[in-house]
C-alpha positions in Angstrom: 261.2 -186.7 147.4 259.5 -184.2 149.8 256.0 -182.9 148.7 255.5 -179.5 147.9 252.5 -178.0 148.6 253.0 -174.6 147.0 255.1 -174.4 143.6 254.6 -170.8 141.7 257.0 -169.0 139.5 258.4 -166.8 142.4 257.9 -168.8 145.6 258.2 -172.6 146.4 257.1 -174.0 149.5 257.5 -178.0 150.7 255.7 -179.4 153.5 258.3 -179.5 156.1 259.0 -175.9 155.5 255.4 -175.1 155.8 255.1 -177.3 159.1 258.2 -175.3 160.6 257.2 -171.9 159.6 253.6 -172.2 161.1 255.3 -173.5 164.2 257.7 -170.3 164.4 254.4 -168.3 163.5 252.6 -169.3 166.5 255.4 -169.2 169.0 256.0 -165.2 167.9 252.6 -164.5 167.9 252.2 -166.6 171.6 255.2 -164.6 173.2 254.3 -161.3 172.2 250.7 -162.1 173.3 252.0 -163.4 176.3 254.1 -160.1 177.4 250.9 -158.2 176.6 248.2 -160.2 178.5 250.7 -160.5 181.4 251.1 -156.4 181.4 247.5 -156.1 181.0 246.7 -158.0 184.4 248.3 -154.8 186.2 246.9 -152.3 184.1 243.5 -150.5 184.7 242.0 -150.6 181.2 241.8 -154.0 179.6 243.8 -154.7 176.3 242.0 -156.0 173.6 244.6 -158.4 172.3 246.1 -161.2 174.3 247.7 -164.6 173.7 245.0 -166.1 171.7 244.4 -162.5 169.5 248.4 -162.4 169.1 248.5 -165.9 167.8 245.5 -165.2 165.4 247.2 -161.9 164.2 250.5 -164.0 163.3 248.3 -166.6 161.6 246.4 -164.1 159.6 249.7 -162.7 158.6 251.1 -166.2 157.8 247.8 -167.0 155.4 247.6 -163.7 154.0 251.4 -164.3 152.6 249.9 -167.5 151.3 247.2 -165.9 149.5 249.6 -163.0 147.9 250.5 -165.9 145.8 247.7 -168.7 146.0 245.1 -166.0 145.0 246.1 -162.1 144.3 248.1 -159.5 146.0 244.7 -157.6 146.2 243.4 -160.0 148.7 246.7 -159.7 150.6 246.0 -156.0 150.4 242.5 -156.2 151.6 243.7 -158.4 154.7 246.3 -155.8 155.4 243.9 -152.9 155.3 241.2 -154.7 157.6 243.6 -155.4 160.2 244.8 -151.9 160.3 241.1 -150.5 160.3 240.3 -153.3 163.4 243.3 -152.2 165.3 242.3 -148.3 164.5 238.9 -149.0 166.1 240.7 -150.8 169.0 242.7 -147.6 169.5 240.3 -145.1 169.2 237.5 -147.3 171.8 240.6 -147.7 174.3 241.4 -143.7 173.8 237.8 -142.7 174.3 238.5 -144.1 177.9 241.4 -142.2 178.7 244.2 -144.5 177.5 246.0 -143.0 174.9 249.0 -145.4 174.5 249.2 -147.6 171.5 251.7 -149.9 172.0 249.4 -152.9 171.9 247.9 -151.9 168.6 251.6 -151.2 167.2 252.7 -154.6 168.3 249.5 -156.3 166.9 250.4 -154.9 163.6 254.0 -155.9 163.8 252.9 -159.2 164.4 250.8 -159.8 161.5 253.9 -158.5 159.5 256.2 -160.8 161.4 253.7 -163.9 160.3 254.0 -162.7 156.6 257.8 -162.8 157.0 257.9 -166.1 158.4 256.0 -167.5 155.8 258.2 -165.9 153.1 261.3 -167.5 154.6 262.8 -164.9 157.0 262.8 -167.2 160.1 265.8 -165.4 161.3 264.7 -162.1 161.1 261.2 -162.6 162.3 262.8 -164.0 165.6 265.2 -161.6 166.1 262.2 -158.7 165.8 260.3 -160.7 168.0 263.1 -160.7 170.6 263.5 -157.0 170.4 259.8 -156.3 170.4 259.5 -158.4 173.6 262.4 -156.5 175.3 261.0 -153.3 174.6 257.6 -154.1 175.7 259.0 -155.8 178.9 261.1 -152.9 179.6 258.2 -150.1 180.1 259.0 -149.3 183.8 262.8 -149.5 183.5 262.5 -146.8 179.9 260.3 -144.5 182.2 262.6 -144.6 185.1 265.5 -144.3 182.4 263.6 -141.3 180.6 262.8 -139.5 184.1 266.5 -139.4 184.9 268.1 -137.6 181.6 268.8 -134.4 182.2 268.4 -131.4 179.8 272.0 -131.5 179.4 272.0 -134.9 178.6 269.0 -134.9 176.5 270.6 -131.8 174.4 273.9 -134.1 173.8 272.0 -137.0 172.4 270.1 -134.3 169.6 273.8 -133.0 169.4 275.2 -136.5 168.6 272.3 -137.5 166.3 272.8 -134.2 164.0 276.6 -134.6 163.8 275.9 -138.5 163.0 273.2 -138.3 160.4 273.3 -134.8 159.2 276.9 -133.8 159.2 278.7 -137.1 158.8 277.1 -138.5 155.7 278.5 -135.3 153.7 281.8 -135.7 154.4 284.0 -136.0 151.4 285.0 -139.6 151.1 288.6 -139.2 149.2 292.1 -139.1 150.8 294.3 -136.1 150.6 297.6 -134.6 152.2 300.9 -136.0 152.8 301.5 -139.5 151.9 297.8 -139.2 150.9 296.6 -141.0 154.3 293.8 -138.3 155.3 290.1 -138.9 154.5 287.6 -136.4 156.1 285.1 -139.3 156.2 287.3 -141.7 158.0 288.2 -138.8 160.1 284.9 -138.2 161.0 284.0 -141.9 161.6 287.0 -141.7 164.1 285.4 -139.0 165.9 281.7 -140.7 166.0 282.7 -143.9 167.6 285.0 -142.4 170.0 282.6 -139.7 171.4 279.7 -142.4 171.1 281.4 -144.9 173.0 282.2 -142.2 175.6 278.9 -141.5 175.6 277.4 -144.9 176.0 280.4 -145.4 179.1 278.8 -142.0 180.8 275.4 -143.5 180.3 276.2 -146.9 182.1 278.0 -145.2 184.8 275.2 -143.0 185.7 272.4 -145.8 185.3 274.0 -148.6 186.9 275.0 -146.3 190.3 272.1 -148.8 191.8 274.5 -151.7 191.0 277.4 -151.0 192.1 279.9 -153.4 192.3 283.9 -153.5 192.3 283.7 -155.8 189.4 281.2 -153.4 187.6 282.9 -150.5 188.4 286.3 -151.6 186.8 284.5 -152.7 183.4 282.3 -150.0 183.2 284.9 -147.4 183.9 287.2 -149.0 181.7 284.8 -148.4 178.8 285.4 -144.4 179.7 289.1 -144.5 180.6 291.0 -147.4 181.9 293.6 -144.8 183.2 291.3 -142.8 185.5 290.0 -145.8 186.8 293.8 -146.9 187.9 294.3 -143.5 189.3 291.4 -143.9 191.3 291.5 -146.6 193.0 294.9 -146.6 193.5 294.5 -143.4 195.7 291.7 -145.1 197.6 293.9 -148.0 198.5 296.5 -146.1 200.0 293.5 -144.4 202.2 292.5 -147.5 203.5 294.9 -150.7 202.9 292.4 -153.3 203.6 290.5 -152.0 200.3 293.7 -153.0 198.3 292.2 -156.2 196.9 289.4 -154.8 195.4 290.8 -152.0 194.1 293.4 -154.3 192.3 290.3 -155.7 191.1 288.5 -152.6 189.6 292.1 -151.6 187.9 292.8 -154.8 186.4 289.0 -155.0 185.2 289.5 -151.9 183.6 292.9 -152.8 182.1 291.2 -156.0 180.6 288.6 -154.0 179.0 290.9 -151.4 177.0 292.5 -154.5 175.8 289.1 -155.9 174.2 288.8 -151.9 173.1 292.1 -152.5 170.9 290.5 -155.7 169.3 287.2 -153.8 168.7 289.0 -151.2 167.1 290.8 -153.3 164.6 287.8 -154.7 163.7 285.9 -152.1 162.9 289.0 -150.2 160.8 290.9 -153.3 159.2 289.2 -156.9 159.3 292.3 -158.5 157.8 294.5 -156.9 160.4 291.9 -158.4 162.8 292.0 -161.6 161.3 295.8 -162.0 162.2 295.5 -160.5 165.7 292.8 -162.0 167.2 294.3 -164.9 168.5 297.0 -163.3 170.2 294.8 -160.7 171.6 292.5 -162.9 172.9 295.0 -165.0 174.9 296.3 -161.3 176.5 292.6 -160.8 177.3 292.2 -164.2 178.9 295.3 -163.4 181.1 293.8 -160.3 182.3 290.7 -160.8 182.9 291.7 -164.7 184.3 293.5 -162.8 186.8 290.9 -160.4 187.5 288.5 -162.9 188.1 290.6 -164.9 190.2 290.9 -161.9 192.7 287.4 -161.3 192.4 286.1 -164.9 193.5 289.0 -165.2 196.3 289.0 -161.4 197.9 288.0 -161.2 201.5 287.2 -157.4 201.5 283.7 -157.9 200.3 282.8 -154.5 201.0 281.0 -151.9 199.1 283.9 -149.0 198.1 282.7 -145.5 197.8 285.0 -144.6 194.7 283.7 -143.1 191.7 285.3 -142.4 188.5 284.6 -138.8 187.2 282.0 -139.1 184.5 282.7 -135.7 182.8 280.6 -134.3 180.3 277.7 -136.7 178.8 279.0 -135.9 174.9 282.3 -134.0 175.4 282.6 -133.3 171.7 285.6 -130.8 172.2 287.7 -133.7 173.3 286.4 -135.9 170.2 287.6 -133.2 168.1 290.9 -133.1 170.1 291.1 -136.9 169.7 290.4 -136.7 165.9 293.3 -133.7 165.7 295.6 -136.5 167.7 294.3 -139.1 165.4 295.3 -137.2 162.3 298.9 -136.3 163.7 299.7 -139.9 165.0 298.5 -141.1 161.0 301.0 -138.5 159.7 303.9 -139.7 162.2 303.5 -143.5 161.4 303.5 -142.9 157.9 306.4 -140.5 158.1 308.1 -143.1 160.5 307.6 -145.7 158.4 308.9 -143.9 154.9 312.2 -142.5 156.7 313.3 -145.3 159.5 311.1 -148.1 158.8 310.1 -150.9 161.3 312.3 -149.3 164.0 310.2 -145.9 163.2 307.0 -147.3 163.9 307.6 -149.2 166.7 309.2 -146.4 168.6 306.1 -144.2 167.3 303.8 -146.8 168.7 305.6 -147.0 171.9 305.6 -143.4 172.5 301.8 -142.7 171.5 300.5 -145.8 173.6 302.2 -143.8 176.5 299.2 -141.4 176.6 296.4 -142.9 174.6 295.7 -146.4 172.9 292.9 -145.7 170.8 294.6 -143.1 168.6 297.6 -144.9 167.5 295.4 -148.5 167.2 293.0 -146.5 164.7 295.8 -144.9 163.0 297.6 -147.9 162.5 294.6 -150.2 161.5 294.1 -147.7 158.9 297.1 -147.8 157.3 298.0 -151.5 158.0 297.8 -153.4 154.4 298.7 -150.4 152.4 301.5 -148.2 153.3 302.3 -150.5 156.2 302.6 -154.6 156.4 300.3 -156.2 158.2 302.9 -158.0 160.2 304.5 -154.8 161.1 301.1 -153.4 161.7 300.4 -156.1 164.4 303.6 -156.3 166.3 303.1 -151.7 166.4 299.5 -152.6 167.8 301.1 -155.0 170.4 304.0 -152.5 171.4 301.4 -149.6 171.9 299.2 -151.9 173.9 302.1 -152.8 176.3 303.6 -149.3 176.5 299.7 -148.3 177.9 299.5 -151.0 180.0 303.2 -149.9 181.6 301.7 -146.6 182.0 298.7 -147.9 184.2 300.8 -150.0 186.0 303.1 -147.3 187.0 300.5 -145.3 188.0 299.2 -148.3 190.2 302.7 -148.8 191.7 303.5 -145.2 192.3 299.7 -144.0 193.8 298.6 -147.1 195.3 299.1 -148.9 198.4 301.9 -151.7 199.0 299.5 -154.5 199.1 298.2 -153.1 195.7 301.5 -153.0 194.3 301.9 -156.8 195.0 298.9 -157.8 193.3 299.2 -155.4 190.5 302.7 -156.9 189.8 300.8 -160.3 189.7 297.9 -159.1 187.5 299.9 -157.3 185.2 303.0 -159.9 185.5 300.5 -162.5 183.6 299.4 -159.7 181.2 303.2 -159.1 180.2 304.1 -163.1 180.0 301.2 -163.6 177.6 302.0 -160.5 175.5 305.7 -162.1 175.5 304.8 -164.9 174.1 302.3 -163.5 171.6 305.2 -161.1 170.5 307.7 -163.9 170.0 305.0 -165.8 167.8 304.1 -162.8 165.5 
């Protein structure tokens, strides 16, 4: 039997656990200290802590956690106060020299806490926090560049989004009402926040990835905002210069692949049971879409930069988000009515029609109703029909607005998607 080196009423520690946690503690302190010492090499003011100091801090937190159980909680409290005072003195010294940043000092306190968490057995949590800390510390220049490029309008939109998400949304009533008892203010607010947030993230990605523009990235990021807009923009671009049709097809198919992935994300958020039933099918469809996209990407011959940008629109389109919320409510009521009056055929027809304009609203609506007023199997087929309907619209736009060469490539790409969708539908 393994030797137990610490056995109290509230805590037990074996020899192997002690060694593993000690090594993890040293590794975390060393990693954070390595980043701080590497950064300090290029700084005019020397930091008070390097690799060795951060290792000692993590070990001090480790031993402090042991003293809590071996000696007294007051000893642990005294250690915390001592570390805080020493860190404060360090900040006072560096601040008196004109260096008012406190990043290293806060990193030191976090490292101490990480050592304590590790000895208590929260190894996975400690490692995750360590990764986050190192990433943030090493992103100083990139973060400054991003902050410097944020406009006043974008900043105020961030504030508006936070106000809606944290000050308004939590107070919405969480109860159903209305026809078929399917409307819930909290759920509607959640839908608005998620969709507007996704659009905001897409807007920021499109803005800050402009220096890394590539045809594949343009399609993927554009698909987060609007795969239909990507299809329209690049279809017209292919007609302007047919030699770029291959690259335009890559962007369009990449955006369509992301729209398929978005369907799966919405289902996962709003109905885990429906997700468990749908994800094998949609992974197959997504694999077909992204597979053709990557095939065209690596086989392309027109490796030129295409100056074609999808319109970013407003940073945070609250008006559009509320309109989406209204559409979501309307589709939810229509689907509930169709199911009640016409059964499966009514839901299929509603899904096909709704998918012609927007895939998100019908996906979320069906996901919310699945397992309740709508059977899971019926909901799965409805989401698939809406996805196929939406894909047909994008294919139609590409064929109508694109060059002859683009049409041939889209027939191949979307053909693979439709074959995969047909197989999935038959299996469902």
